N, CA, C and O atoms as a Maestro MAE file, in Angstrom:
{
 s_m_m2io_version
 :::
 2.0.0
}

f_m_ct {
 s_m_title
 :::
 protein
 m_atom[256] {
  # First column is atom index #
  i_m_mmod_type
  r_m_x_coord
  r_m_y_coord
  r_m_z_coord
  i_m_residue_number
  s_m_chain_name
  s_m_pdb_residue_name
  s_m_pdb_atom_name
  i_m_atomic_number
  :::
  1 25 -21.254 -24.533 12.984 1 A "MET " " N  " 7
  2 3 -20.056 -23.523 12.536 1 A "MET " " CA " 6
  3 2 -20.398 -22.225 12.985 1 A "MET " " C  " 6
  4 15 -21.549 -21.818 12.827 1 A "MET " " O  " 8
  5 25 -19.409 -21.432 13.603 2 A "VAL " " N  " 7
  6 3 -19.468 -20.121 13.941 2 A "VAL " " CA " 6
  7 2 -19.463 -19.079 12.737 2 A "VAL " " C  " 6
  8 15 -18.547 -19.065 11.915 2 A "VAL " " O  " 8
  9 25 -20.326 -18.383 12.699 3 A "LYS " " N  " 7
  10 3 -20.287 -17.346 11.601 3 A "LYS " " CA " 6
  11 2 -20.066 -16.010 12.148 3 A "LYS " " C  " 6
  12 15 -20.698 -15.435 13.034 3 A "LYS " " O  " 8
  13 25 -18.873 -15.541 11.340 4 A "ILE " " N  " 7
  14 3 -18.715 -14.007 11.682 4 A "ILE " " CA " 6
  15 2 -18.788 -13.113 10.497 4 A "ILE " " C  " 6
  16 15 -18.692 -13.580 9.362 4 A "ILE " " O  " 8
  17 25 -18.985 -11.614 10.760 5 A "THR " " N  " 7
  18 3 -19.102 -10.948 9.702 5 A "THR " " CA " 6
  19 2 -17.920 -10.586 8.791 5 A "THR " " C  " 6
  20 15 -16.822 -10.803 9.302 5 A "THR " " O  " 8
  21 25 -17.915 -10.156 7.737 6 A "LEU " " N  " 7
  22 3 -16.816 -9.650 6.914 6 A "LEU " " CA " 6
  23 2 -15.730 -8.852 7.546 6 A "LEU " " C  " 6
  24 15 -14.519 -8.997 7.375 6 A "LEU " " O  " 8
  25 25 -16.313 -8.028 8.267 7 A "GLN " " N  " 7
  26 3 -15.992 -6.836 8.719 7 A "GLN " " CA " 6
  27 2 -14.946 -7.295 9.873 7 A "GLN " " C  " 6
  28 15 -13.809 -6.835 9.978 7 A "GLN " " O  " 8
  29 25 -15.541 -8.315 10.752 8 A "SER " " N  " 7
  30 3 -14.840 -9.037 11.853 8 A "SER " " CA " 6
  31 2 -13.607 -9.670 11.344 8 A "SER " " C  " 6
  32 15 -12.482 -9.391 11.760 8 A "SER " " O  " 8
  33 25 -13.901 -10.633 10.323 9 A "ALA " " N  " 7
  34 3 -12.747 -11.198 9.640 9 A "ALA " " CA " 6
  35 2 -11.663 -10.469 9.231 9 A "ALA " " C  " 6
  36 15 -10.493 -10.842 9.315 9 A "ALA " " O  " 8
  37 25 -12.066 -9.399 8.777 10 A "ARG " " N  " 7
  38 3 -11.049 -8.359 8.237 10 A "ARG " " CA " 6
  39 2 -10.136 -7.840 9.424 10 A "ARG " " C  " 6
  40 15 -8.910 -7.946 9.429 10 A "ARG " " O  " 8
  41 25 -10.834 -7.311 10.349 11 A "GLU " " N  " 7
  42 3 -10.352 -6.554 11.573 11 A "GLU " " CA " 6
  43 2 -9.579 -7.682 12.168 11 A "GLU " " C  " 6
  44 15 -8.404 -7.380 12.379 11 A "GLU " " O  " 8
  45 25 -9.901 -8.859 12.488 12 A "MET " " N  " 7
  46 3 -9.071 -9.910 13.209 12 A "MET " " CA " 6
  47 2 -7.862 -10.373 12.582 12 A "MET " " C  " 6
  48 15 -6.927 -10.934 13.154 12 A "MET " " O  " 8
  49 25 -7.985 -10.008 10.988 13 A "SER " " N  " 7
  50 3 -6.776 -10.254 10.344 13 A "SER " " CA " 6
  51 2 -5.873 -8.994 10.399 13 A "SER " " C  " 6
  52 15 -4.705 -9.097 10.023 13 A "SER " " O  " 8
  53 25 -6.312 -7.920 10.807 14 A "GLY " " N  " 7
  54 3 -5.258 -6.908 10.716 14 A "GLY " " CA " 6
  55 2 -5.047 -5.922 9.321 14 A "GLY " " C  " 6
  56 15 -4.083 -5.234 8.984 14 A "GLY " " O  " 8
  57 25 -6.335 -6.152 8.680 15 A "TYR " " N  " 7
  58 3 -6.151 -5.270 7.243 15 A "TYR " " CA " 6
  59 2 -7.171 -4.185 7.167 15 A "TYR " " C  " 6
  60 15 -8.233 -4.214 7.790 15 A "TYR " " O  " 8
  61 25 -6.829 -3.322 6.447 16 A "SER " " N  " 7
  62 3 -7.651 -2.209 6.518 16 A "SER " " CA " 6
  63 2 -8.592 -2.281 5.360 16 A "SER " " C  " 6
  64 15 -8.369 -3.185 4.554 16 A "SER " " O  " 8
  65 25 -9.685 -1.426 5.116 17 A "ILE " " N  " 7
  66 3 -10.575 -1.462 4.170 17 A "ILE " " CA " 6
  67 2 -9.831 -1.150 2.949 17 A "ILE " " C  " 6
  68 15 -10.090 -1.818 1.947 17 A "ILE " " O  " 8
  69 25 -8.973 -0.260 2.891 18 A "LYS " " N  " 7
  70 3 -8.142 0.143 1.789 18 A "LYS " " CA " 6
  71 2 -7.295 -0.893 1.264 18 A "LYS " " C  " 6
  72 15 -7.196 -0.998 0.042 18 A "LYS " " O  " 8
  73 25 -6.577 -1.789 2.141 19 A "GLU " " N  " 7
  74 3 -5.850 -2.749 1.683 19 A "GLU " " CA " 6
  75 2 -6.530 -3.906 1.089 19 A "GLU " " C  " 6
  76 15 -5.997 -4.485 0.143 19 A "GLU " " O  " 8
  77 25 -7.681 -4.303 1.565 20 A "ILE " " N  " 7
  78 3 -8.534 -5.458 1.047 20 A "ILE " " CA " 6
  79 2 -9.098 -5.043 -0.288 20 A "ILE " " C  " 6
  80 15 -9.314 -5.882 -1.163 20 A "ILE " " O  " 8
  81 25 -9.372 -3.585 -0.476 21 A "ALA " " N  " 7
  82 3 -10.042 -3.155 -1.804 21 A "ALA " " CA " 6
  83 2 -9.106 -3.027 -2.745 21 A "ALA " " C  " 6
  84 15 -9.434 -3.151 -3.925 21 A "ALA " " O  " 8
  85 25 -7.775 -2.755 -2.383 22 A "ASN " " N  " 7
  86 3 -6.715 -2.582 -3.193 22 A "ASN " " CA " 6
  87 2 -6.334 -4.028 -3.770 22 A "ASN " " C  " 6
  88 15 -6.050 -4.150 -4.962 22 A "ASN " " O  " 8
  89 25 -6.335 -5.169 -2.856 23 A "HIS " " N  " 7
  90 3 -6.193 -6.515 -3.329 23 A "HIS " " CA " 6
  91 2 -7.165 -7.057 -4.212 23 A "HIS " " C  " 6
  92 15 -6.934 -7.808 -5.159 23 A "HIS " " O  " 8
  93 25 -8.263 -6.629 -3.840 24 A "CYS " " N  " 7
  94 3 -9.426 -7.282 -4.751 24 A "CYS " " CA " 6
  95 2 -9.729 -6.005 -6.087 24 A "CYS " " C  " 6
  96 15 -10.754 -5.990 -6.768 24 A "CYS " " O  " 8
  97 25 -8.893 -5.282 -6.188 25 A "GLY " " N  " 7
  98 3 -9.004 -4.328 -7.500 25 A "GLY " " CA " 6
  99 2 -10.350 -3.343 -7.385 25 A "GLY " " C  " 6
  100 15 -10.962 -2.904 -8.359 25 A "GLY " " O  " 8
  101 25 -10.630 -3.128 -6.190 26 A "LEU " " N  " 7
  102 3 -11.953 -2.387 -5.924 26 A "LEU " " CA " 6
  103 2 -11.651 -0.934 -5.391 26 A "LEU " " C  " 6
  104 15 -10.505 -0.675 -5.022 26 A "LEU " " O  " 8
  105 25 -12.507 -0.108 -5.346 27 A "ILE " " N  " 7
  106 3 -12.631 1.067 -4.695 27 A "ILE " " CA " 6
  107 2 -12.987 0.810 -3.172 27 A "ILE " " C  " 6
  108 15 -13.475 -0.268 -2.836 27 A "ILE " " O  " 8
  109 25 -12.776 1.658 -2.405 28 A "GLU " " N  " 7
  110 3 -13.165 1.335 -1.033 28 A "GLU " " CA " 6
  111 2 -14.660 1.257 -0.786 28 A "GLU " " C  " 6
  112 15 -15.209 0.411 -0.081 28 A "GLU " " O  " 8
  113 25 -15.245 2.229 -1.442 29 A "ASP " " N  " 7
  114 3 -16.930 2.369 -1.256 29 A "ASP " " CA " 6
  115 2 -17.516 0.886 -1.755 29 A "ASP " " C  " 6
  116 15 -18.280 0.228 -1.048 29 A "ASP " " O  " 8
  117 25 -17.099 0.494 -2.937 30 A "CYS " " N  " 7
  118 3 -17.456 -0.796 -3.347 30 A "CYS " " CA " 6
  119 2 -17.243 -2.045 -2.523 30 A "CYS " " C  " 6
  120 15 -18.050 -2.973 -2.567 30 A "CYS " " O  " 8
  121 25 -16.188 -2.069 -1.792 31 A "TYR " " N  " 7
  122 3 -15.663 -3.023 -0.875 31 A "TYR " " CA " 6
  123 2 -16.665 -2.870 0.473 31 A "TYR " " C  " 6
  124 15 -17.109 -3.850 1.072 31 A "TYR " " O  " 8
  125 25 -16.875 -1.826 0.751 32 A "ARG " " N  " 7
  126 3 -17.540 -1.466 2.022 32 A "ARG " " CA " 6
  127 2 -19.091 -2.085 1.775 32 A "ARG " " C  " 6
  128 15 -19.716 -2.601 2.702 32 A "ARG " " O  " 8
  129 25 -19.639 -1.968 0.397 33 A "LYS " " N  " 7
  130 3 -20.826 -2.525 0.285 33 A "LYS " " CA " 6
  131 2 -20.870 -4.287 0.414 33 A "LYS " " C  " 6
  132 15 -21.810 -5.004 0.756 33 A "LYS " " O  " 8
  133 25 -19.631 -4.613 0.049 34 A "TYR " " N  " 7
  134 3 -19.618 -6.276 0.382 34 A "TYR " " CA " 6
  135 2 -19.524 -6.611 1.877 34 A "TYR " " C  " 6
  136 15 -19.866 -7.743 2.219 34 A "TYR " " O  " 8
  137 25 -19.093 -5.739 2.801 35 A "GLU " " N  " 7
  138 3 -19.002 -5.921 4.147 35 A "GLU " " CA " 6
  139 2 -20.407 -5.843 4.846 35 A "GLU " " C  " 6
  140 15 -20.738 -6.485 5.843 35 A "GLU " " O  " 8
  141 25 -21.280 -4.822 4.056 36 A "ASP " " N  " 7
  142 3 -22.569 -4.897 4.445 36 A "ASP " " CA " 6
  143 2 -23.459 -5.780 4.030 36 A "ASP " " C  " 6
  144 15 -24.560 -5.865 4.575 36 A "ASP " " O  " 8
  145 25 -23.117 -6.508 3.069 37 A "ASP " " N  " 7
  146 3 -23.909 -7.583 2.376 37 A "ASP " " CA " 6
  147 2 -23.123 -8.406 1.497 37 A "ASP " " C  " 6
  148 15 -23.051 -8.271 0.275 37 A "ASP " " O  " 8
  149 25 -22.467 -9.375 2.290 38 A "PHE " " N  " 7
  150 3 -21.581 -10.285 1.677 38 A "PHE " " CA " 6
  151 2 -22.206 -11.378 0.693 38 A "PHE " " C  " 6
  152 15 -21.484 -12.062 -0.032 38 A "PHE " " O  " 8
  153 25 -23.509 -11.487 0.716 39 A "GLY " " N  " 7
  154 3 -24.350 -12.284 -0.063 39 A "GLY " " CA " 6
  155 2 -24.245 -11.695 -1.549 39 A "GLY " " C  " 6
  156 15 -24.369 -12.495 -2.476 39 A "GLY " " O  " 8
  157 25 -24.047 -10.487 -1.797 40 A "LYS " " N  " 7
  158 3 -23.771 -9.753 -3.067 40 A "LYS " " CA " 6
  159 2 -22.309 -9.635 -3.711 40 A "LYS " " C  " 6
  160 15 -22.095 -9.100 -4.798 40 A "LYS " " O  " 8
  161 25 -21.458 -10.137 -2.991 41 A "THR " " N  " 7
  162 3 -20.230 -10.251 -3.554 41 A "THR " " CA " 6
  163 2 -19.996 -11.121 -4.684 41 A "THR " " C  " 6
  164 15 -20.408 -12.280 -4.636 41 A "THR " " O  " 8
  165 25 -19.344 -10.661 -5.752 42 A "PRO " " N  " 7
  166 3 -19.125 -11.480 -6.929 42 A "PRO " " CA " 6
  167 2 -18.140 -12.722 -6.428 42 A "PRO " " C  " 6
  168 15 -17.542 -12.761 -5.353 42 A "PRO " " O  " 8
  169 25 -18.126 -13.601 -7.346 43 A "ALA " " N  " 7
  170 3 -17.269 -14.852 -6.785 43 A "ALA " " CA " 6
  171 2 -15.900 -14.456 -6.890 43 A "ALA " " C  " 6
  172 15 -15.132 -14.797 -5.991 43 A "ALA " " O  " 8
  173 25 -15.434 -13.707 -7.974 44 A "ARG " " N  " 7
  174 3 -14.001 -13.332 -7.941 44 A "ARG " " CA " 6
  175 2 -13.575 -12.526 -6.864 44 A "ARG " " C  " 6
  176 15 -12.423 -12.596 -6.435 44 A "ARG " " O  " 8
  177 25 -14.453 -11.742 -6.385 45 A "VAL " " N  " 7
  178 3 -14.070 -10.782 -5.013 45 A "VAL " " CA " 6
  179 2 -14.077 -11.873 -4.126 45 A "VAL " " C  " 6
  180 15 -12.979 -12.103 -3.619 45 A "VAL " " O  " 8
  181 25 -15.026 -12.630 -3.787 46 A "ALA " " N  " 7
  182 3 -14.912 -13.264 -2.645 46 A "ALA " " CA " 6
  183 2 -13.780 -14.277 -2.465 46 A "ALA " " C  " 6
  184 15 -13.313 -14.612 -1.376 46 A "ALA " " O  " 8
  185 25 -13.378 -14.743 -3.715 47 A "HIS " " N  " 7
  186 3 -12.264 -15.681 -3.671 47 A "HIS " " CA " 6
  187 2 -10.973 -14.934 -3.523 47 A "HIS " " C  " 6
  188 15 -10.006 -15.491 -3.004 47 A "HIS " " O  " 8
  189 25 -10.912 -13.670 -3.965 48 A "ALA " " N  " 7
  190 3 -9.709 -12.756 -3.612 48 A "ALA " " CA " 6
  191 2 -9.564 -12.554 -2.166 48 A "ALA " " C  " 6
  192 15 -8.453 -12.646 -1.644 48 A "ALA " " O  " 8
  193 25 -10.875 -12.218 -1.319 49 A "ILE " " N  " 7
  194 3 -10.798 -12.024 0.157 49 A "ILE " " CA " 6
  195 2 -10.442 -13.338 0.825 49 A "ILE " " C  " 6
  196 15 -9.588 -13.340 1.712 49 A "ILE " " O  " 8
  197 25 -11.019 -14.403 0.468 50 A "ARG " " N  " 7
  198 3 -10.924 -15.552 1.000 50 A "ARG " " CA " 6
  199 2 -9.492 -15.983 1.109 50 A "ARG " " C  " 6
  200 15 -9.044 -16.647 2.043 50 A "ARG " " O  " 8
  201 25 -8.751 -15.511 -0.020 51 A "THR " " N  " 7
  202 3 -7.389 -15.980 -0.215 51 A "THR " " CA " 6
  203 2 -6.442 -15.232 0.721 51 A "THR " " C  " 6
  204 15 -5.550 -15.709 1.423 51 A "THR " " O  " 8
  205 25 -6.879 -13.769 0.564 52 A "LEU " " N  " 7
  206 3 -6.276 -12.813 1.552 52 A "LEU " " CA " 6
  207 2 -6.203 -13.102 2.870 52 A "LEU " " C  " 6
  208 15 -5.171 -13.151 3.538 52 A "LEU " " O  " 8
  209 25 -7.453 -13.317 3.284 53 A "LEU " " N  " 7
  210 3 -7.860 -13.565 4.943 53 A "LEU " " CA " 6
  211 2 -7.609 -14.957 5.210 53 A "LEU " " C  " 6
  212 15 -7.742 -15.334 6.374 53 A "LEU " " O  " 8
  213 25 -7.273 -15.770 4.335 54 A "LYS " " N  " 7
  214 3 -7.043 -17.183 4.729 54 A "LYS " " CA " 6
  215 2 -8.290 -17.742 5.767 54 A "LYS " " C  " 6
  216 15 -8.119 -18.295 6.853 54 A "LYS " " O  " 8
  217 25 -9.597 -17.428 5.101 55 A "ILE " " N  " 7
  218 3 -10.710 -17.929 5.984 55 A "ILE " " CA " 6
  219 2 -11.493 -18.865 4.978 55 A "ILE " " C  " 6
  220 15 -11.153 -18.891 3.796 55 A "ILE " " O  " 8
  221 25 -12.600 -19.676 5.472 56 A "SER " " N  " 7
  222 3 -13.412 -20.097 4.606 56 A "SER " " CA " 6
  223 2 -14.604 -19.365 4.439 56 A "SER " " C  " 6
  224 15 -15.158 -18.718 5.327 56 A "SER " " O  " 8
  225 25 -14.992 -19.492 3.238 57 A "LEU " " N  " 7
  226 3 -16.483 -18.493 2.822 57 A "LEU " " CA " 6
  227 2 -17.349 -18.923 3.532 57 A "LEU " " C  " 6
  228 15 -18.175 -18.094 3.913 57 A "LEU " " O  " 8
  229 25 -17.513 -20.376 3.995 58 A "ASP " " N  " 7
  230 3 -18.828 -20.673 4.901 58 A "ASP " " CA " 6
  231 2 -18.661 -20.056 6.106 58 A "ASP " " C  " 6
  232 15 -19.643 -20.172 6.839 58 A "ASP " " O  " 8
  233 25 -17.793 -19.471 6.531 59 A "SER " " N  " 7
  234 3 -17.519 -18.990 8.118 59 A "SER " " CA " 6
  235 2 -18.024 -17.552 7.899 59 A "SER " " C  " 6
  236 15 -18.130 -16.886 8.928 59 A "SER " " O  " 8
  237 25 -18.314 -17.031 6.882 60 A "ILE " " N  " 7
  238 3 -19.051 -15.487 6.729 60 A "ILE " " CA " 6
  239 2 -20.379 -15.341 6.797 60 A "ILE " " C  " 6
  240 15 -21.043 -15.902 5.926 60 A "ILE " " O  " 8
  241 25 -20.984 -14.651 7.717 61 A "HIS " " N  " 7
  242 3 -22.069 -14.697 7.957 61 A "HIS " " CA " 6
  243 2 -22.740 -13.544 6.633 61 A "HIS " " C  " 6
  244 15 -22.198 -12.483 6.323 61 A "HIS " " O  " 8
  245 25 -23.977 -14.079 6.035 62 A "ILE " " N  " 7
  246 3 -24.579 -13.606 4.961 62 A "ILE " " CA " 6
  247 2 -25.798 -13.084 5.386 62 A "ILE " " C  " 6
  248 15 -26.683 -13.670 6.009 62 A "ILE " " O  " 8
  249 25 -25.757 -11.569 4.876 63 A "ASN " " N  " 7
  250 3 -27.204 -10.856 5.400 63 A "ASN " " CA " 6
  251 2 -28.312 -11.496 4.555 63 A "ASN " " C  " 6
  252 15 -28.154 -11.711 3.354 63 A "ASN " " O  " 8
  253 25 -29.574 -11.831 5.300 64 A "GLU " " N  " 7
  254 3 -30.679 -12.233 4.660 64 A "GLU " " CA " 6
  255 2 -31.914 -11.442 4.744 64 A "GLU " " C  " 6
  256 15 -32.928 -11.815 4.154 64 A "GLU " " O  " 8
  :::
 }
 m_bond[255] {
  # First column is bond index #
  i_m_from
  i_m_to
  i_m_order
  :::
  1 1 2 1
  2 2 3 1
  3 3 4 2
  4 3 5 1
  5 5 6 1
  6 6 7 1
  7 7 8 2
  8 7 9 1
  9 9 10 1
  10 10 11 1
  11 11 12 2
  12 11 13 1
  13 13 14 1
  14 14 15 1
  15 15 16 2
  16 15 17 1
  17 17 18 1
  18 18 19 1
  19 19 20 2
  20 19 21 1
  21 21 22 1
  22 22 23 1
  23 23 24 2
  24 23 25 1
  25 25 26 1
  26 26 27 1
  27 27 28 2
  28 27 29 1
  29 29 30 1
  30 30 31 1
  31 31 32 2
  32 31 33 1
  33 33 34 1
  34 34 35 1
  35 35 36 2
  36 35 37 1
  37 37 38 1
  38 38 39 1
  39 39 40 2
  40 39 41 1
  41 41 42 1
  42 42 43 1
  43 43 44 2
  44 43 45 1
  45 45 46 1
  46 46 47 1
  47 47 48 2
  48 47 49 1
  49 49 50 1
  50 50 51 1
  51 51 52 2
  52 51 53 1
  53 53 54 1
  54 54 55 1
  55 55 56 2
  56 55 57 1
  57 57 58 1
  58 58 59 1
  59 59 60 2
  60 59 61 1
  61 61 62 1
  62 62 63 1
  63 63 64 2
  64 63 65 1
  65 65 66 1
  66 66 67 1
  67 67 68 2
  68 67 69 1
  69 69 70 1
  70 70 71 1
  71 71 72 2
  72 71 73 1
  73 73 74 1
  74 74 75 1
  75 75 76 2
  76 75 77 1
  77 77 78 1
  78 78 79 1
  79 79 80 2
  80 79 81 1
  81 81 82 1
  82 82 83 1
  83 83 84 2
  84 83 85 1
  85 85 86 1
  86 86 87 1
  87 87 88 2
  88 87 89 1
  89 89 90 1
  90 90 91 1
  91 91 92 2
  92 91 93 1
  93 93 94 1
  94 94 95 1
  95 95 96 2
  96 95 97 1
  97 97 98 1
  98 98 99 1
  99 99 100 2
  100 99 101 1
  101 101 102 1
  102 102 103 1
  103 103 104 2
  104 103 105 1
  105 105 106 1
  106 106 107 1
  107 107 108 2
  108 107 109 1
  109 109 110 1
  110 110 111 1
  111 111 112 2
  112 111 113 1
  113 113 114 1
  114 114 115 1
  115 115 116 2
  116 115 117 1
  117 117 118 1
  118 118 119 1
  119 119 120 2
  120 119 121 1
  121 121 122 1
  122 122 123 1
  123 123 124 2
  124 123 125 1
  125 125 126 1
  126 126 127 1
  127 127 128 2
  128 127 129 1
  129 129 130 1
  130 130 131 1
  131 131 132 2
  132 131 133 1
  133 133 134 1
  134 134 135 1
  135 135 136 2
  136 135 137 1
  137 137 138 1
  138 138 139 1
  139 139 140 2
  140 139 141 1
  141 141 142 1
  142 142 143 1
  143 143 144 2
  144 143 145 1
  145 145 146 1
  146 146 147 1
  147 147 148 2
  148 147 149 1
  149 149 150 1
  150 150 151 1
  151 151 152 2
  152 151 153 1
  153 153 154 1
  154 154 155 1
  155 155 156 2
  156 155 157 1
  157 157 158 1
  158 158 159 1
  159 159 160 2
  160 159 161 1
  161 161 162 1
  162 162 163 1
  163 163 164 2
  164 163 165 1
  165 165 166 1
  166 166 167 1
  167 167 168 2
  168 167 169 1
  169 169 170 1
  170 170 171 1
  171 171 172 2
  172 171 173 1
  173 173 174 1
  174 174 175 1
  175 175 176 2
  176 175 177 1
  177 177 178 1
  178 178 179 1
  179 179 180 2
  180 179 181 1
  181 181 182 1
  182 182 183 1
  183 183 184 2
  184 183 185 1
  185 185 186 1
  186 186 187 1
  187 187 188 2
  188 187 189 1
  189 189 190 1
  190 190 191 1
  191 191 192 2
  192 191 193 1
  193 193 194 1
  194 194 195 1
  195 195 196 2
  196 195 197 1
  197 197 198 1
  198 198 199 1
  199 199 200 2
  200 199 201 1
  201 201 202 1
  202 202 203 1
  203 203 204 2
  204 203 205 1
  205 205 206 1
  206 206 207 1
  207 207 208 2
  208 207 209 1
  209 209 210 1
  210 210 211 1
  211 211 212 2
  212 211 213 1
  213 213 214 1
  214 214 215 1
  215 215 216 2
  216 215 217 1
  217 217 218 1
  218 218 219 1
  219 219 220 2
  220 219 221 1
  221 221 222 1
  222 222 223 1
  223 223 224 2
  224 223 225 1
  225 225 226 1
  226 226 227 1
  227 227 228 2
  228 227 229 1
  229 229 230 1
  230 230 231 1
  231 231 232 2
  232 231 233 1
  233 233 234 1
  234 234 235 1
  235 235 236 2
  236 235 237 1
  237 237 238 1
  238 238 239 1
  239 239 240 2
  240 239 241 1
  241 241 242 1
  242 242 243 1
  243 243 244 2
  244 243 245 1
  245 245 246 1
  246 246 247 1
  247 247 248 2
  248 247 249 1
  249 249 250 1
  250 250 251 1
  251 251 252 2
  252 251 253 1
  253 253 254 1
  254 254 255 1
  255 255 256 2
  :::
 }
}
């Protein structure tokens, strides 16, 4: 399976950081942290992102 970054997934979907942060109930700086390290994203937020972007969480690259 091809892995992409959360930033790439967001950009390909045409959403801004502000739009996704608002959808998830976050401030933009908090959302940016999850783009930098998706592995630290809480399940509630990850589910909201997955639903909005219509992607599988398995396709997102997790920094290790």
